[in-house]
Structure formats: C-alpha cells, structure tokens
C-alpha positions in Angstrom: 0.1 0.0 -0.1 1.3 3.5 -0.6 0.2 6.2 1.6 0.5 10.0 1.0 -1.4 10.8 4.1 -4.6 12.1 2.8 -4.9 9.6 0.2 -4.0 5.3 0.3 -3.4 3.5 -2.9 -3.3 -0.2 -3.2 -3.6 -3.0 -5.8 -4.9 -6.6 -5.1 -6.9 -8.9 -7.5 -6.3 -6.4 -10.6 -8.2 -3.7 -8.4 -6.6 -0.4 -7.5 -8.5 0.9 -4.3 -8.0 4.5 -3.8 -9.1 5.8 -0.1 -9.8 9.1 0.9 -8.1 9.2 4.6 -9.2 11.8 6.8 -11.4 10.1 8.6 -11.3 12.4 11.6 -13.2 14.8 9.4 -15.2 12.2 7.4 -13.1 12.8 4.8 -13.9 16.6 4.0 -12.6 17.5 0.8 -9.7 19.8 0.7 -7.5 21.0 -2.3 -4.5 19.1 -1.0 -7.0 15.8 -1.1 -8.0 17.0 -4.6 -4.7 17.2 -6.0 -3.5 13.9 -4.3 -6.7 12.1 -5.5 -6.1 13.1 -9.1 -2.8 12.2 -9.1 -3.9 8.6 -7.5 -6.3 8.2 -10.3 -3.9 8.9 -12.9 -1.5 6.3 -11.7 -4.2 3.6 -11.5 -5.1 4.5 -15.1 -1.5 3.7 -16.2 -0.8 0.9 -13.4 -0.8 -2.3 -15.8 -1.4 -4.2 -12.5 -4.8 -2.8 -12.3 -7.9 -3.4 -14.3 -10.7 -1.6 -12.2 -10.5 1.3 -9.8 -12.4 1.3 -6.7 -13.1 4.8 -4.7 -14.0 4.7 -1.1 -13.5 6.7 2.3 -11.8 5.5 5.4 -13.5 5.4 8.6 -17.2 6.3 8.6 -17.7 8.5 5.8 -17.3 8.4 2.2 -16.6 12.2 1.7 -18.7 15.0 3.7 -18.1 17.3 1.2 -15.7 20.4 1.1 -13.5 21.2 4.1 -15.8 24.3 5.5 -13.0 25.4 8.2 -12.8 29.0 8.2 -9.8 30.8 7.1 -7.7 33.0 9.3 -10.0 35.7 9.2 -12.7 33.6 10.5 -14.4 34.1 6.8 -15.4 31.0 4.6 -12.1 30.4 2.6 -12.7 31.8 -1.3 -13.1 29.4 -4.0 -11.2 29.7 -7.1 -12.9 29.3 -10.6 -11.5 26.6 -12.7 -10.4 27.6 -16.3 -13.1 27.1 -18.9 -12.4 24.0 -21.0 -14.7 22.8 -23.9 -13.8 19.3 -23.3 -16.7 17.1 -21.7 -14.2 15.0 -20.1 -11.8 17.9 -19.1 -14.1 19.2 -16.3 -12.6 19.4 -12.7 -14.1 16.0 -11.9 -15.6 14.6 -15.1 -11.9 13.6 -16.2 -13.1 10.3 -14.2 -15.3 9.6 -17.2 -12.4 9.5 -19.7 -10.3 6.7 -17.5 -10.2 3.8 -19.6 -11.1 1.5 -16.9 -14.2 1.3 -14.9 -14.1 3.7 -11.8 -16.2 2.0 -9.1 -17.6 4.2 -6.1 -17.7 2.3 -2.8 -19.8 4.8 -0.7 -19.2 3.3 2.8 -20.8 6.3 4.6 -21.8 10.1 4.4 -21.6 11.6 0.9 -22.2 15.1 0.5 -21.9 17.9 -2.0 -18.4 17.4 -3.7 -18.3 14.0 -2.3 -21.5 13.1 -3.7 -20.4 14.6 -7.2 -17.2 12.9 -7.2 -19.4 9.3 -6.9 -21.7 10.7 -10.0 -18.5 10.7 -12.3 -17.8 6.8 -11.3 -19.4 4.4 -13.7 -21.0 2.3 -10.9 -21.8 3.1 -7.3 -22.2 0.9 -4.4 -23.6 2.0 -1.1 -23.5 0.7 2.3 -27.0 0.0 3.7 -28.1 2.8 6.3 -25.1 5.1 4.3 -26.7 8.8 3.8 -26.2 11.3 0.7 -27.3 14.7 0.1 -26.5 17.2 -2.3 -26.4 19.8 0.2 -25.6 23.0 -1.9 -28.9 24.6 -1.7 -28.7 24.7 1.9 -25.5 26.5 2.1 -26.6 29.1 -0.4 -25.0 27.4 -3.2 -26.1 26.3 -6.8 -25.8 22.6 -8.2 -21.9 22.2 -8.4 -19.3 20.7 -10.6 -22.2 19.5 -13.6 -24.3 17.8 -11.1 -27.4 19.4 -12.7 -26.0 17.8 -15.7 -25.3 14.6 -14.8 -27.9 13.8 -12.2 -30.9 14.1 -14.9 -29.2 11.5 -16.8 -28.7 8.8 -14.2 -32.1 9.1 -12.1 -34.5 11.3 -14.3 -35.3 15.0 -14.1 -38.0 14.6 -11.1 -35.5 12.7 -8.8 -32.9 15.4 -9.7 -34.7 18.2 -9.0 -35.7 16.6 -5.4 -32.3 16.1 -4.6 -30.8 19.4 -6.0 -33.8 21.8 -4.8 -34.4 20.4 -1.4 -30.8 19.1 -0.3 -32.5 16.5 1.8 -30.7 13.7 3.2 -31.3 10.3 1.4 -30.7 7.0 2.9 -29.1 4.0 0.7 -32.4 2.2 0.1 -34.1 5.5 -1.2 -31.1 6.3 -3.3 -31.2 2.5 -4.7 -34.8 3.0 -5.7 -33.9 6.1 -7.7 -31.4 4.2 -9.5 -28.7 6.0 -8.0 -26.8 3.2 -6.2 -26.9 -0.3 -5.6 -27.1 -0.9 -1.8 -25.3 -3.7 -0.1 -25.2 -4.8 3.5 -23.3 -2.9 5.6 -21.3 -5.9 7.1 -18.4 -7.0 4.7 -19.4 -3.8 2.4 -15.9 -3.2 1.0 -15.1 -6.9 0.7 -18.1 -6.9 -1.5 -17.4 -3.8 -3.8 -14.0 -5.2 -4.2 -15.4 -8.6 -5.5 -17.7 -6.9 -7.8 -14.6 -4.9 -9.1 -12.2 -8.1 -9.4 -15.1 -10.1 -11.3 -14.9 -7.0 -14.0 -11.1 -7.4 -13.9 -11.0 -11.1 -14.2 -13.7 -11.7 -16.5 -14.2 -8.7 -18.8 -11.9 -7.5 -21.8 -10.2 -4.5 -20.5 -10.0 -3.4 -24.2 -13.8 -3.9 -24.5 -14.5 -2.3 -21.0 -12.7 1.0 -22.0 -14.6 1.1 -25.3 -17.8 0.4 -23.8 -17.3 3.1 -21.1 -16.7 5.3 -24.0 -19.7 4.5 -25.7 -21.7 5.3 -22.7 -20.4 8.3 -21.5 -20.2 10.1 -25.2 -23.2 8.6 -26.0 -25.1 11.0 -23.4 -24.5 13.7 -26.0 -24.9 11.6 -29.3 -27.4 11.2 -31.3 -28.9 7.7 -31.7 -27.6 7.6 -35.1 -24.4 8.5 -34.2 -24.0 6.0 -31.3 -25.0 3.4 -33.5 -22.3 4.3 -36.1 -19.8 4.2 -33.6 -20.7 0.8 -32.4 -20.9 -0.7 -35.5 -17.0 0.8 -36.5 -15.9 -0.5 -33.2 -17.6 -3.8 -33.3 -15.7 -4.8 -36.6 -12.4 -3.7 -35.0 -13.4 -6.1 -32.3 -13.1 -9.2 -34.6 -9.3 -8.9 -35.3 -8.4 -8.7 -31.7 -6.7 -11.0 -29.1 -9.5 -10.5 -26.8 -12.2 -11.2 -29.1 -10.3 -14.6 -30.2 -9.5 -15.2 -26.5 -13.1 -14.6 -25.4 -14.6 -17.3 -28.1 -11.8 -19.8 -27.0 -12.5 -19.6 -23.3 -16.3 -20.1 -24.3 -15.8 -23.2 -26.0 -13.4 -24.6 -23.5 -15.7 -23.5 -20.3 -12.8 -21.7 -18.7 -12.0 -18.6 -17.5 -10.5 -16.0 -20.1 -7.0 -14.7 -20.0 -7.4 -11.4 -21.6 -4.5 -9.3 -22.8 -6.4 -6.3 -23.6 -4.9 -6.5 -27.0 
C-alpha cells in the first residue's frame, strides 16, 4: 500500500483501491486531497497491474463535502473558479469518465456536496445499507456545482434530480437505490463485497472492450442515436481482429475463464 497521508493506494486482484483518508473529518474535501486524489487516479489509469478502480473513504464516511473550516480571518475560504474547458471529459471531476478503466464508488458512509459529485462521475456506485447522501448545495446558499445538474437527470431522471438538488435533503441508501442512483449492499462486509464486484470485472471482462463500452456510454449521452449506432458498428468490426475476441470465443468453447490481454 502506498500512503500519501490523505490518500491511500493499494492494488489487489487487479483492482486499484483509492481511499480518501481524513477519517477524523469524514474525509472532507480539501485542495490537497483533490490534488493527491487526481494523482492517484492517474497512477491507477497507467498501472498495468490494475484493470478496475475502486474509490472509497476511510472510517465512517465516504466524503462529507468540502472542508468548510474558516480561513485565518474567520470567514469561509474563497473558491477559485477553474479555467474554462470545452472538453466534456476535461472538467474538474469529469476526467473520471475518460479513464479507460471502470471506476467504482464504494460509498461506505456519508456522501455530501462535492463528495457526492465525485461519486456521480464514477461508472458504478455501491452504497452501504444505512449510509446517507445529500447534494447539500442549496442549504449552503450554493447552486448545483461541478456539473451535477447535468449528470443527475441523466442518471436518475429530471424529477429525482430536482428533488435532490432543490431540497438538499438527506437520502438513505435504500431510497437512493430505488432512484437508480446506487446499488445498496449490506454494511457488514461492504468493502469486501464491492472489491469482489470490481475483481470480477477485472478477471472476466476484456479490458479493451470495457474501455470502449465506457466511452460509448458516456459519449452517448450527448450523441444522436444514429451517431452512437455508427460508432458501435465501427468498433464492433475492429473487435473481430483482436486477441481479446479470439480469447473470449476460445474460453467460451473450452468452458474456462478468459485470459484477456487487452489487445
């Protein structure tokens, strides 16, 4: 395990686990944590030993949102507006959508504000039974930050998105699952259960195919059906010439687990 203090990095069973590590503050988000987290994601994306990525929090919380500790003058710390980028996958947290490996959020406890936004940009979200989430913004005098007003309607529909964003109310795992936002898992053995789900992807799914499918899904949110279908047709034809396709067929015929190379 690699430990930068506020971020932990570990690889097991071809799964890289990135842990937010400020448990005494419910992993409240700080500029230092943001920089360390992005470095860890880049490391996992380039790590040949990892084919899936799990993001979770240490202790009782996932991420309780931005660290609201006041500055030296006793006032809220000023926010710095990120520079504009026209790239959908080049925004402050949307870069997670462009990582060519599945990114799985293991929401072990409270997720609020930017902590919830972080989970929205993961490809899959698992949540421990009884854990709670909230958008929180409107109750702090803020609007829907970090593209959450774009992501939420696409994930759970406009009415559910309006409910969460306009009210800022607290939602437990069972209700979040009913909305389609998360998959709820028992609290006991939660981390192990999420790891097993991610390890299954790493072991049984072609890394090349996963990367392309992920790109299809997220690009597809802003594509026409015709464009998305054309993309799938082109990518499918490329698959037939790959090692992973040959191995996928062979492993099926031979009734064994595949040994994909990603090529």
